[in-house]
C-alpha positions in Angstrom: 27.3 22.3 -27.5 25.5 19.9 -29.8 23.1 17.1 -28.7 25.8 14.6 -29.6 28.4 16.4 -27.5 26.0 16.5 -24.5 25.3 12.8 -24.8 29.0 12.0 -25.0 29.7 14.2 -22.0 27.0 12.4 -20.0 28.6 9.1 -21.0 32.0 9.9 -19.3 32.6 9.6 -15.6 33.4 13.0 -14.1 36.6 13.5 -12.1 36.0 13.4 -8.4 37.1 17.0 -8.0 34.7 18.2 -10.7 31.7 16.4 -9.2 28.8 18.3 -7.8 29.2 19.0 -4.0 25.9 17.5 -2.8 24.7 18.1 0.7 24.7 16.7 4.2 20.9 16.1 4.3 19.5 12.9 2.8 16.6 13.2 0.3 13.1 12.8 1.8 12.1 9.2 0.8 9.1 7.0 1.4 8.5 5.4 4.8 6.8 2.3 3.5 7.1 0.1 0.4 4.2 0.8 -1.9 3.7 -2.8 -2.9 4.3 -4.7 0.3 3.3 -2.1 2.8 6.4 -2.9 4.9 8.9 -0.3 6.1 11.1 0.7 3.2 14.3 0.5 5.3 13.4 -2.5 7.5 14.1 -3.9 10.1 14.3 -7.3 8.3 14.0 -10.8 9.6 17.1 -12.5 11.0 19.2 -14.0 8.2 18.1 -11.5 5.5 20.7 -10.5 3.1 21.1 -7.5 0.7 22.3 -7.1 -2.9 22.9 -3.9 -4.9 22.4 -3.8 -8.7 22.5 -1.2 -11.4 20.8 -2.2 -14.7 19.4 0.9 -16.4 16.5 3.1 -15.4 15.7 2.1 -11.8 11.9 2.3 -12.3 11.8 -0.9 -14.4 14.7 -2.5 -12.7 13.1 -2.4 -9.2 9.9 -4.0 -10.5 11.9 -7.0 -11.8 13.2 -7.7 -8.3 10.1 -7.0 -6.2 8.2 -9.5 -8.3 10.7 -12.3 -7.4 9.7 -14.8 -4.8 12.0 -14.6 -1.8 12.7 -10.9 -2.2 11.6 -9.2 1.1 12.0 -5.6 0.0 13.4 -3.2 -2.6 14.4 0.4 -2.8 15.8 2.6 -5.5 18.6 5.0 -5.0 22.0 6.2 -6.1 25.5 4.8 -5.6 28.9 4.5 -7.2 29.7 8.2 -7.5 31.1 11.0 -5.6 28.3 13.4 -4.7 26.8 13.0 -1.2 23.0 12.8 -1.0 22.4 13.7 -4.6 19.1 14.6 -6.2 17.6 12.8 -9.2 18.2 15.9 -11.3 21.9 16.0 -10.3 22.4 12.3 -11.1 20.8 12.8 -14.5 23.2 15.7 -15.2 26.1 13.2 -15.4 28.1 15.3 -12.9 27.8 13.1 -9.8 29.3 9.8 -11.1 26.4 7.9 -9.5 24.5 5.0 -10.9 20.7 4.4 -10.6 20.6 1.3 -8.5 18.2 -1.1 -6.7 18.8 -2.2 -3.2 17.4 -5.8 -2.8 16.7 -7.4 0.5 16.1 -11.1 0.3 15.7 -14.3 2.2 18.6 -16.6 1.1 16.5 -19.7 2.2 14.0 -18.9 -0.6 16.2 -17.2 -3.3 19.9 -17.3 -3.7 22.3 -14.6 -4.7 23.0 -16.6 -7.8 19.3 -16.6 -8.7 19.3 -12.8 -8.3 22.3 -12.6 -10.6 20.4 -14.7 -13.2 17.5 -12.2 -13.0 19.9 -9.3 -13.2 21.7 -10.5 -16.3 18.5 -11.5 -18.1 16.6 -8.3 -17.3 18.9 -5.9 -19.3 21.6 -5.8 -21.9 24.9 -5.8 -20.0 27.0 -5.0 -23.1 26.0 -1.4 -23.6 28.5 0.5 -21.5 27.2 3.9 -20.3 23.7 3.4 -21.6 20.7 1.0 -21.6 18.6 1.1 -24.7 17.7 4.7 -25.5 18.8 5.9 -22.0 22.3 7.3 -22.3 24.5 8.4 -19.4 26.7 7.1 -16.6 23.7 6.6 -14.4 22.5 3.8 -16.7 25.6 1.6 -16.5 25.5 -2.1 -15.6 26.9 -2.8 -12.2 27.0 -5.3 -9.4 28.0 -3.9 -6.0 29.2 -6.6 -3.7 29.3 -6.8 0.1 32.2 -9.3 0.4 34.3 -11.9 -1.3 31.4 -14.5 -1.6 29.3 -12.1 -3.6 32.2 -11.0 -5.7 33.2 -14.5 -6.6 29.6 -15.4 -7.4 29.2 -12.3 -9.6 32.5 -13.0 -11.4 31.4 -16.6 -12.1 28.0 -15.4 -13.4 29.5 -12.7 -15.6 31.9 -15.3 -17.2 29.1 -17.8 -17.7 26.8 -15.2 -19.3 29.6 -14.0 -21.6 30.0 -17.6 -22.8 26.2 -17.9 -23.3 26.1 -14.7 -25.3 29.0 -15.8 -27.5 27.4 -19.2 -28.0 24.3 -17.3 -29.1 26.2 -15.3 -31.7 26.5 -12.1 -29.6 30.1 -10.9 -29.9 29.8 -7.8 -27.7 31.7 -7.8 -24.4 29.9 -7.5 -21.1 30.7 -4.1 -19.5 29.1 -4.8 -16.1 31.3 -3.3 -13.3 31.8 -5.5 -10.2 33.0 -3.4 -7.3 32.7 -3.2 -3.6 29.3 -1.9 -2.5 29.6 1.9 -2.0 27.3 4.1 0.1 23.7 3.8 -1.0 21.6 7.0 -1.1 17.8 6.5 -1.1 16.1 8.2 -4.0 13.2 10.6 -3.5 9.8 9.2 -2.5 8.4 9.8 -6.0 10.8 7.2 -7.5 10.2 4.4 -5.0 8.1 1.6 -6.6 7.3 4.0 -9.4 5.8 1.4 -11.8 3.5 0.1 -9.1 2.1 3.6 -8.7 2.2 4.3 -12.5 1.6 0.9 -14.2 1.8 2.4 -17.6 5.0 4.4 -16.8 8.2 4.3 -18.7 10.4 1.2 -18.6 13.4 1.3 -20.8 14.7 -2.2 -19.9 15.2 -4.8 -22.5 17.3 -8.0 -22.2 19.3 -9.8 -24.8 17.0 -12.8 -25.0 19.8 -15.1 -23.9 19.3 -17.2 -20.8 21.9 -16.9 -18.0 23.1 -20.5 -17.1 23.4 -19.9 -13.4 21.0 -20.1 -10.4 19.1 -23.0 -12.0 19.4 -25.5 -9.2 18.3 -25.5 -5.5 18.8 -22.5 -3.4 22.5 -22.2 -2.6 23.7 -22.0 1.0 24.9 -18.6 1.9 
Protein backbone atom coordinates (compact mmCIF):
# COMPACT_ATOMS: atom_id res chain seq x y z
CA UNK A 1 0.00 0.00 0.00
CA UNK A 2 1.40 3.38 -1.01
CA UNK A 3 1.74 6.36 1.34
CA UNK A 4 -1.11 8.06 -0.52
CA UNK A 5 -3.33 5.02 -0.10
CA UNK A 6 -2.59 4.92 3.63
CA UNK A 7 -3.43 8.61 4.00
CA UNK A 8 -6.66 8.18 2.08
CA UNK A 9 -7.60 5.22 4.24
CA UNK A 10 -6.97 7.20 7.43
CA UNK A 11 -9.22 9.95 6.06
CA UNK A 12 -12.24 7.67 5.82
CA UNK A 13 -14.43 6.84 8.81
CA UNK A 14 -14.38 3.09 9.51
CA UNK A 15 -17.56 1.07 9.60
CA UNK A 16 -18.65 0.36 13.16
CA UNK A 17 -18.27 -3.36 12.69
CA UNK A 18 -14.71 -2.91 11.43
CA UNK A 19 -13.56 -0.67 14.30
CA UNK A 20 -11.04 -1.89 16.83
CA UNK A 21 -12.66 -3.64 19.81
CA UNK A 22 -11.08 -1.56 22.57
CA UNK A 23 -11.29 -2.60 26.21
CA UNK A 24 -13.28 -2.22 29.40
CA UNK A 25 -10.53 -0.44 31.36
CA UNK A 26 -9.98 3.31 30.91
CA UNK A 27 -6.49 4.59 30.18
CA UNK A 28 -4.43 5.78 33.13
CA UNK A 29 -4.63 9.56 33.03
CA UNK A 30 -3.36 12.42 35.16
CA UNK A 31 -4.94 13.19 38.50
CA UNK A 32 -4.23 16.93 38.43
CA UNK A 33 -4.15 19.60 35.75
CA UNK A 34 -0.49 20.43 35.11
CA UNK A 35 -1.19 24.17 34.71
CA UNK A 36 -3.79 24.88 37.39
CA UNK A 37 -2.91 22.18 39.90
CA UNK A 38 -6.60 21.38 40.28
CA UNK A 39 -8.13 17.94 39.90
CA UNK A 40 -8.33 17.04 36.22
CA UNK A 41 -11.86 15.67 36.59
CA UNK A 42 -13.29 18.09 39.14
CA UNK A 43 -15.45 18.50 41.17
CA UNK A 44 -16.27 21.94 39.80
CA UNK A 45 -18.02 24.96 41.33
CA UNK A 46 -21.80 25.09 41.15
CA UNK A 47 -22.94 26.50 37.82
CA UNK A 48 -19.90 25.35 35.85
CA UNK A 49 -20.63 24.12 32.33
CA UNK A 50 -18.75 21.92 29.88
CA UNK A 51 -18.07 22.09 26.15
CA UNK A 52 -16.41 19.55 23.86
CA UNK A 53 -14.42 20.51 20.76
CA UNK A 54 -12.27 18.84 18.12
CA UNK A 55 -9.96 21.10 16.12
CA UNK A 56 -6.90 19.15 15.11
CA UNK A 57 -4.05 17.86 17.24
CA UNK A 58 -5.27 18.14 20.81
CA UNK A 59 -1.92 19.29 22.18
CA UNK A 60 -2.21 22.76 20.70
CA UNK A 61 -6.00 22.84 20.86
CA UNK A 62 -6.03 22.35 24.63
CA UNK A 63 -3.59 25.22 25.19
CA UNK A 64 -5.87 27.64 23.33
CA UNK A 65 -8.62 26.94 25.84
CA UNK A 66 -6.72 26.76 29.13
CA UNK A 67 -5.33 30.24 28.36
CA UNK A 68 -8.83 31.73 28.13
CA UNK A 69 -10.12 33.69 31.11
CA UNK A 70 -13.16 31.97 32.59
CA UNK A 71 -12.06 28.45 31.68
CA UNK A 72 -11.82 26.42 34.88
CA UNK A 73 -10.25 23.28 33.48
CA UNK A 74 -9.35 21.38 30.35
CA UNK A 75 -8.60 17.78 29.47
CA UNK A 76 -7.78 16.01 26.23
CA UNK A 77 -9.28 12.77 25.09
CA UNK A 78 -11.10 10.85 22.41
CA UNK A 79 -14.73 10.96 21.29
CA UNK A 80 -17.00 10.52 18.33
CA UNK A 81 -16.00 7.00 17.34
CA UNK A 82 -16.79 3.40 18.18
CA UNK A 83 -13.89 1.90 20.15
CA UNK A 84 -14.34 1.92 23.94
CA UNK A 85 -11.36 3.20 25.96
CA UNK A 86 -9.02 3.55 22.97
CA UNK A 87 -5.31 4.18 23.16
CA UNK A 88 -3.59 7.04 21.37
CA UNK A 89 -1.95 4.62 18.96
CA UNK A 90 -5.32 3.06 18.13
CA UNK A 91 -6.89 6.45 17.45
CA UNK A 92 -3.97 7.39 15.19
CA UNK A 93 -4.48 4.17 13.22
CA UNK A 94 -7.77 5.52 11.87
CA UNK A 95 -9.55 2.35 12.96
CA UNK A 96 -11.53 3.71 15.92
CA UNK A 97 -13.51 6.56 14.35
CA UNK A 98 -12.59 8.78 17.29
CA UNK A 99 -11.60 12.41 17.13
CA UNK A 100 -8.93 14.06 19.26
CA UNK A 101 -10.98 16.42 21.43
CA UNK A 102 -10.71 18.91 24.27
CA UNK A 103 -13.14 18.86 27.18
CA UNK A 104 -13.53 22.44 28.45
CA UNK A 105 -15.07 23.26 31.82
CA UNK A 106 -15.97 26.92 32.14
CA UNK A 107 -17.72 29.51 34.28
CA UNK A 108 -20.57 30.95 32.15
CA UNK A 109 -20.56 34.11 34.29
CA UNK A 110 -17.05 34.87 33.00
CA UNK A 111 -17.00 33.38 29.51
CA UNK A 112 -19.95 32.38 27.37
CA UNK A 113 -20.34 29.37 25.14
CA UNK A 114 -20.48 31.80 22.22
CA UNK A 115 -17.08 33.18 23.19
CA UNK A 116 -15.70 29.64 23.30
CA UNK A 117 -17.13 29.08 19.82
CA UNK A 118 -15.36 32.21 18.60
CA UNK A 119 -12.08 30.88 20.02
CA UNK A 120 -12.78 27.49 18.46
CA UNK A 121 -13.36 28.80 14.94
CA UNK A 122 -10.46 31.27 15.01
CA UNK A 123 -7.97 28.70 16.34
CA UNK A 124 -8.03 26.32 13.36
CA UNK A 125 -9.12 26.01 9.75
CA UNK A 126 -12.59 24.40 9.85
CA UNK A 127 -12.74 23.86 6.08
CA UNK A 128 -10.21 21.04 5.79
CA UNK A 129 -12.31 17.94 6.34
CA UNK A 130 -10.37 14.99 7.74
CA UNK A 131 -7.18 16.92 8.33
CA UNK A 132 -5.73 19.99 9.96
CA UNK A 133 -2.70 21.42 8.24
CA UNK A 134 -0.18 18.64 7.72
CA UNK A 135 -2.00 16.32 10.12
CA UNK A 136 -4.16 13.92 8.13
CA UNK A 137 -6.75 11.53 9.52
CA UNK A 138 -10.25 11.26 10.93
CA UNK A 139 -8.89 12.14 14.39
CA UNK A 140 -8.11 15.67 13.19
CA UNK A 141 -11.58 16.61 11.95
CA UNK A 142 -13.34 19.75 13.11
CA UNK A 143 -16.19 19.08 15.50
CA UNK A 144 -18.48 20.64 18.10
CA UNK A 145 -20.11 18.10 20.39
CA UNK A 146 -23.15 19.66 22.03
CA UNK A 147 -24.88 18.77 25.29
CA UNK A 148 -28.34 20.07 24.40
CA UNK A 149 -30.46 22.24 22.10
CA UNK A 150 -29.05 25.55 23.40
CA UNK A 151 -25.49 24.59 22.55
CA UNK A 152 -26.58 23.13 19.22
CA UNK A 153 -28.41 26.30 18.20
CA UNK A 154 -25.48 28.47 19.27
CA UNK A 155 -23.05 26.26 17.34
CA UNK A 156 -25.19 26.34 14.20
CA UNK A 157 -25.48 30.14 14.39
CA UNK A 158 -21.75 30.48 14.86
CA UNK A 159 -20.98 28.17 11.93
CA UNK A 160 -23.30 30.11 9.64
CA UNK A 161 -21.82 33.45 10.75
CA UNK A 162 -18.26 32.23 10.24
CA UNK A 163 -19.07 30.80 6.82
CA UNK A 164 -20.35 34.24 5.82
CA UNK A 165 -17.23 35.88 7.25
CA UNK A 166 -14.99 33.50 5.30
CA UNK A 167 -16.91 34.11 2.08
CA UNK A 168 -16.71 37.88 2.60
CA UNK A 169 -12.94 37.50 3.02
CA UNK A 170 -12.68 35.65 -0.28
CA UNK A 171 -12.48 32.12 1.17
CA UNK A 172 -14.78 29.95 -0.91
CA UNK A 173 -14.20 26.64 0.89
CA UNK A 174 -17.14 25.23 2.84
CA UNK A 175 -16.89 24.67 6.58
CA UNK A 176 -16.78 20.94 7.34
CA UNK A 177 -17.24 21.16 11.12
CA UNK A 178 -19.55 18.43 12.42
CA UNK A 179 -22.11 19.46 15.04
CA UNK A 180 -23.43 16.39 16.82
CA UNK A 181 -24.71 15.39 20.25
CA UNK A 182 -21.88 14.95 22.72
CA UNK A 183 -20.74 11.31 22.73
CA UNK A 184 -18.90 9.53 25.51
CA UNK A 185 -15.58 11.19 26.31
CA UNK A 186 -12.54 8.99 26.97
CA UNK A 187 -9.67 10.68 28.81
CA UNK A 188 -6.36 10.43 26.99
CA UNK A 189 -3.25 9.06 28.63
CA UNK A 190 -1.46 11.20 31.23
CA UNK A 191 1.37 11.94 28.78
CA UNK A 192 -0.98 13.96 26.57
CA UNK A 193 -2.66 16.07 29.25
CA UNK A 194 -1.46 19.70 29.05
CA UNK A 195 1.33 18.48 26.79
CA UNK A 196 2.50 21.92 25.66
CA UNK A 197 2.77 23.17 29.24
CA UNK A 198 5.16 20.31 29.97
CA UNK A 199 6.87 20.65 26.57
CA UNK A 200 6.72 24.37 25.61
CA UNK A 201 8.58 23.78 22.35
CA UNK A 202 6.51 20.76 21.43
CA UNK A 203 4.59 20.27 18.22
CA UNK A 204 1.51 22.39 17.53
CA UNK A 205 -0.03 21.93 14.12
CA UNK A 206 -2.86 24.42 14.52
CA UNK A 207 -3.27 27.34 12.18
CA UNK A 208 -6.32 29.50 11.73
CA UNK A 209 -7.67 31.17 8.61
CA UNK A 210 -6.86 34.68 9.80
CA UNK A 211 -10.55 35.59 9.55
CA UNK A 212 -12.30 36.80 12.70
CA UNK A 213 -15.46 35.06 13.82
CA UNK A 214 -18.21 37.69 14.33
CA UNK A 215 -19.80 36.13 17.42
CA UNK A 216 -19.22 36.30 21.15
CA UNK A 217 -18.08 39.91 20.95
CA UNK A 218 -20.53 41.39 23.43
CA UNK A 219 -21.20 40.84 27.10
CA UNK A 220 -21.24 37.35 28.55
CA UNK A 221 -24.47 35.72 27.48
CA UNK A 222 -26.84 34.24 29.98
CA UNK A 223 -26.85 30.45 29.92
